[in-house]
C-alpha positions as CSV (number, residue, x, y, z in Angstrom):
1,M,16.8,-4.5,6.0
2,S,15.2,-1.3,7.4
3,F,11.7,-1.7,8.8
4,K,9.6,1.2,7.6
5,I,6.3,2.8,8.7
6,F,4.2,3.9,5.7
7,P,1.4,6.3,6.9
8,A,-1.5,6.0,4.5
9,I,-3.7,8.5,2.7
10,D,-6.7,7.0,0.9
11,L,-8.2,9.5,-1.6
12,R,-11.8,9.6,-2.7
13,G,-13.6,12.6,-4.1
14,G,-10.6,14.7,-3.2
15,N,-10.9,13.8,0.5
16,C,-8.9,11.7,3.0
17,V,-11.1,8.6,3.7
18,R,-10.9,5.1,5.2
19,L,-13.0,2.2,4.1
20,F,-14.1,-0.8,6.3
21,Q,-13.0,-4.1,4.7
22,G,-12.7,-2.4,1.3
23,D,-16.4,-1.6,1.3
24,Y,-17.0,1.7,-0.6
25,S,-20.4,2.1,1.2
26,K,-18.6,2.0,4.6
27,E,-16.5,5.1,4.2
28,T,-15.3,7.5,6.9
29,I,-14.2,11.0,5.7
30,Y,-11.5,12.8,7.7
31,G,-11.4,16.6,7.7
32,M,-7.8,17.3,6.8
33,T,-7.0,18.0,3.2
34,P,-4.8,15.3,1.6
35,V,-1.9,17.8,1.0
36,K,-2.1,19.0,4.6
37,Q,-2.3,15.4,5.9
38,A,0.8,14.4,3.9
39,T,2.7,17.4,5.2
40,L,1.8,16.5,8.8
41,F,3.1,13.0,8.2
42,Q,6.4,14.4,7.0
43,E,6.6,16.8,10.0
44,A,6.1,13.9,12.3
45,G,9.2,12.2,10.9
46,A,7.8,9.8,8.3
47,S,10.3,8.5,5.7
48,W,7.5,7.6,3.2
49,V,3.9,8.3,2.5
50,H,1.6,5.7,1.0
51,I,-1.3,6.9,-1.1
52,V,-4.2,5.0,-2.7
53,D,-6.5,6.6,-5.3
54,L,-9.8,4.8,-4.5
55,D,-11.7,6.5,-7.2
56,A,-9.2,5.3,-9.8
57,A,-9.0,1.9,-8.3
58,L,-12.7,1.4,-9.0
59,S,-13.0,3.2,-12.3
60,G,-9.5,3.5,-13.8
61,D,-10.0,7.3,-14.1
62,P,-7.2,9.2,-12.3
63,V,-9.4,11.9,-11.0
64,N,-7.1,12.6,-8.1
65,H,-3.9,12.9,-10.2
66,L,-3.5,16.6,-9.5
67,I,-3.7,16.1,-5.8
68,I,-1.1,13.4,-5.9
69,K,1.2,15.6,-8.0
70,E,0.8,18.4,-5.5
71,I,1.7,16.1,-2.6
72,A,4.8,14.9,-4.4
73,E,5.8,18.5,-5.1
74,V,5.3,19.6,-1.5
75,L,7.0,16.8,0.3
76,D,10.7,16.2,0.6
77,I,10.2,12.4,1.3
78,P,9.2,9.8,-1.3
79,I,5.6,8.7,-1.9
80,Q,4.3,5.4,-3.3
81,V,0.9,5.5,-5.0
82,G,-1.6,2.9,-6.1
83,G,-5.1,2.7,-7.5
84,G,-6.2,2.6,-11.1
85,I,-2.8,2.2,-12.7
86,R,-3.8,0.0,-15.6
87,T,-1.3,0.8,-18.3
88,Q,2.4,1.6,-18.8
89,K,1.3,5.2,-19.6
90,D,-0.6,5.4,-16.3
91,A,2.6,4.4,-14.5
92,R,4.8,6.7,-16.4
93,N,2.4,9.6,-15.6
94,M,2.8,8.8,-12.0
95,F,6.6,8.8,-12.2
96,D,6.4,12.1,-14.1
97,A,4.3,13.5,-11.3
98,G,7.1,12.8,-8.8
99,V,5.9,9.4,-7.4
100,E,8.9,7.3,-6.2
101,R,7.2,3.9,-6.3
102,V,4.1,3.0,-8.2
103,V,1.8,0.2,-6.9
104,I,0.1,-1.9,-9.6
105,G,-2.7,-4.2,-8.5
106,T,-5.5,-5.2,-10.9
107,V,-3.4,-5.1,-14.1
108,A,-0.6,-7.1,-12.4
109,I,-3.0,-10.0,-12.3
110,E,-4.7,-9.4,-15.6
111,S,-1.8,-8.2,-17.8
112,P,1.5,-9.0,-16.0
113,D,3.5,-7.5,-18.9
114,V,2.5,-4.0,-17.8
115,V,4.5,-4.5,-14.6
116,S,7.7,-5.3,-16.4
117,E,7.1,-2.5,-19.0
118,S,6.4,0.0,-16.2
119,S,9.5,-1.0,-14.3
120,E,11.6,0.5,-17.1
121,Y,10.6,3.9,-15.9
122,G,10.8,3.6,-12.1
123,R,10.3,1.4,-9.0
124,V,7.2,-0.8,-9.1
125,A,5.4,-2.5,-6.3
126,V,2.7,-5.1,-6.9
127,G,-0.4,-4.8,-4.7
128,V,-1.6,-8.3,-3.7
129,D,-5.0,-7.9,-2.2
130,V,-6.5,-11.1,-0.8
131,S,-9.8,-12.2,0.4
132,G,-9.0,-15.4,2.4
133,E,-6.2,-16.5,0.1
134,E,-7.8,-15.5,-3.2
135,I,-6.6,-12.3,-4.9
136,A,-9.2,-9.6,-5.6
137,T,-9.0,-6.8,-8.1
138,H,-10.9,-3.6,-9.3
139,G,-10.9,-1.9,-6.0
140,W,-11.4,-5.2,-4.2
141,T,-14.7,-5.8,-5.9
142,R,-13.8,-8.8,-8.1
143,R,-12.5,-12.2,-7.1
144,T,-9.9,-13.6,-9.5
145,G,-9.6,-17.3,-8.6
146,V,-5.8,-16.6,-8.4
147,S,-4.2,-17.7,-5.1
148,L,-1.8,-15.6,-3.0
149,V,1.1,-17.9,-3.9
150,E,0.3,-17.9,-7.6
151,G,0.2,-14.1,-7.6
152,L,3.6,-13.9,-5.8
153,Q,5.2,-16.3,-8.3
154,K,4.2,-14.3,-11.4
155,F,7.0,-11.7,-11.0
156,S,10.8,-11.5,-10.7
157,E,13.1,-9.2,-8.7
158,D,14.0,-7.4,-12.0
159,E,10.4,-6.4,-12.4
160,V,9.1,-5.8,-8.9
161,D,10.6,-3.7,-6.0
162,A,8.1,-5.0,-3.4
163,F,4.8,-6.8,-2.8
164,I,2.2,-5.0,-0.7
165,V,0.1,-7.7,0.8
166,T,-3.3,-6.8,2.1
167,Q,-5.9,-9.1,3.8
168,I,-9.1,-7.4,2.8
169,E,-11.1,-8.8,5.7
170,Q,-8.7,-7.2,8.1
171,D,-8.4,-3.8,6.4
172,G,-9.9,-1.0,8.4
173,T,-10.9,-3.2,11.3
174,M,-7.9,-2.5,13.6
175,N,-8.3,-6.2,14.7
176,G,-4.7,-7.0,13.9
177,P,-2.9,-8.1,10.8
178,D,-3.1,-11.5,9.2
179,L,0.3,-12.9,10.2
180,E,-0.2,-16.2,8.4
181,I,-0.6,-14.7,4.9
182,L,2.4,-12.5,5.5
183,R,4.5,-15.4,6.7
184,T,3.5,-17.3,3.6
185,S,4.4,-14.3,1.5
186,L,7.9,-14.2,3.0
187,E,8.3,-17.9,2.4
188,E,7.2,-17.8,-1.2
189,T,9.1,-14.8,-2.6
190,C,12.6,-13.3,-2.4
191,I,11.1,-9.9,-3.1
192,N,10.5,-7.4,-0.3
193,V,7.1,-7.6,1.4
194,V,5.1,-4.8,2.9
195,A,2.2,-5.5,5.3
196,S,-1.1,-3.7,5.0
197,G,-4.4,-4.0,6.8
198,G,-5.6,-4.5,10.4
199,V,-3.0,-2.7,12.5
200,G,-4.8,-1.5,15.6
201,S,-2.1,-1.3,18.3
202,I,1.6,-0.7,18.8
203,S,1.9,-4.4,19.7
204,D,0.6,-5.2,16.2
205,I,3.5,-3.3,14.7
206,E,6.0,-5.0,17.1
207,D,4.6,-8.4,15.9
208,L,5.1,-7.4,12.3
209,K,8.6,-6.2,12.9
210,K,9.5,-9.5,14.6
211,L,7.9,-11.7,11.9
212,E,10.4,-13.8,10.0
213,A,10.3,-16.6,7.6
214,S,12.9,-18.2,5.3
215,Q,15.5,-15.8,7.0
216,K,13.5,-12.8,5.8
217,S,11.6,-10.1,7.5
218,L,9.1,-7.5,6.3
219,E,10.1,-4.3,4.6
220,G,7.5,-2.5,6.7
221,V,3.9,-1.8,7.3
222,I,1.2,0.6,6.0
223,I,-0.9,2.2,8.7
224,G,-4.0,4.2,8.2
225,K,-7.1,4.1,10.4
226,A,-5.3,3.6,13.8
227,I,-3.5,6.9,13.2
228,Y,-6.6,8.7,12.1
229,E,-8.6,7.4,15.0
230,N,-5.8,8.4,17.4
231,V,-5.4,4.9,18.7
232,F,-1.7,5.7,18.8
233,S,0.4,8.5,17.2
234,L,2.5,8.3,14.1
235,F,5.4,9.4,16.3
236,E,4.9,6.3,18.5
237,A,4.8,4.1,15.4
238,L,7.9,5.7,13.9
239,E,9.9,4.8,17.1
240,L,9.8,1.2,15.8
241,E,11.5,2.0,12.6
242,D,15.1,0.9,12.4
243,D,18.0,0.3,10.1
244,S,18.7,-3.3,11.1
C-alpha cells in the first residue's frame, strides 16, 4: 500500500486555522487564504489535500461549502473533506462539489446507516476521534461512551474506504502521534487507517510509516500545524511517500 501525506486545511470563518487539542478557544489563524494554501500544497507535490470544516463540525451548517467547492475546482489532485456531514444529502452535496472522499464523524456513531447510504455516491471515510480511548463527536465537544474498538467494528469494507483516527489530546500539540491507538486500529480492522494528530517532526512521520500490526501498515498521515509553523516543509514530508 502507498503511504500518503495529507496536508491539512482547517476552515473556520473562511480562514485557515489550527486548534490546540480541539479547543475552539485556542485557535491560531494563518494568513494564507484556503484556496491559495491548497494551491501551494499541490505545487509542492501533494497527492491529496485534507480539509476540515470546523464551523460545520460544531453547528452542522456548511458555511464554508463554497470555499471547498472552489478548492476542488482549482486543484488537479483529490481532496477529502470532513466536518458537519450529518446526512446522505450533505455527503452527496460534497461529492457534487468535486470532493473525492467524504469524512463522516459524528453521524457515523449516532446514525451508522448514513455511512452506508452515502457510500452509494462516492468514497467515504469515517473519522474516529478519540479522547483517551473514547470517541468524541460534534466537533470533539461531546463524549459518546463508545470505545475506539467499538467504533471501528461498526463498519464493513463495503461501506468505508478508510478510518481517520485522531487522538484529540495530541492534536495540534506537535508532541508526537499516539502510536498505541493506531496500532490498535490496525489490529482491529481490515479497513485502511489514516493517522491524524500530534506530528511534530520528520521522525514522527518515519515512525508512522514503519508502524505495522496484523501484517498491515497505515495508509498515511494528516499533517497540519507542523507545516504551518515551519517545523519542516511539506516537501520534506513528501519525500517519505512511497508506493510500497
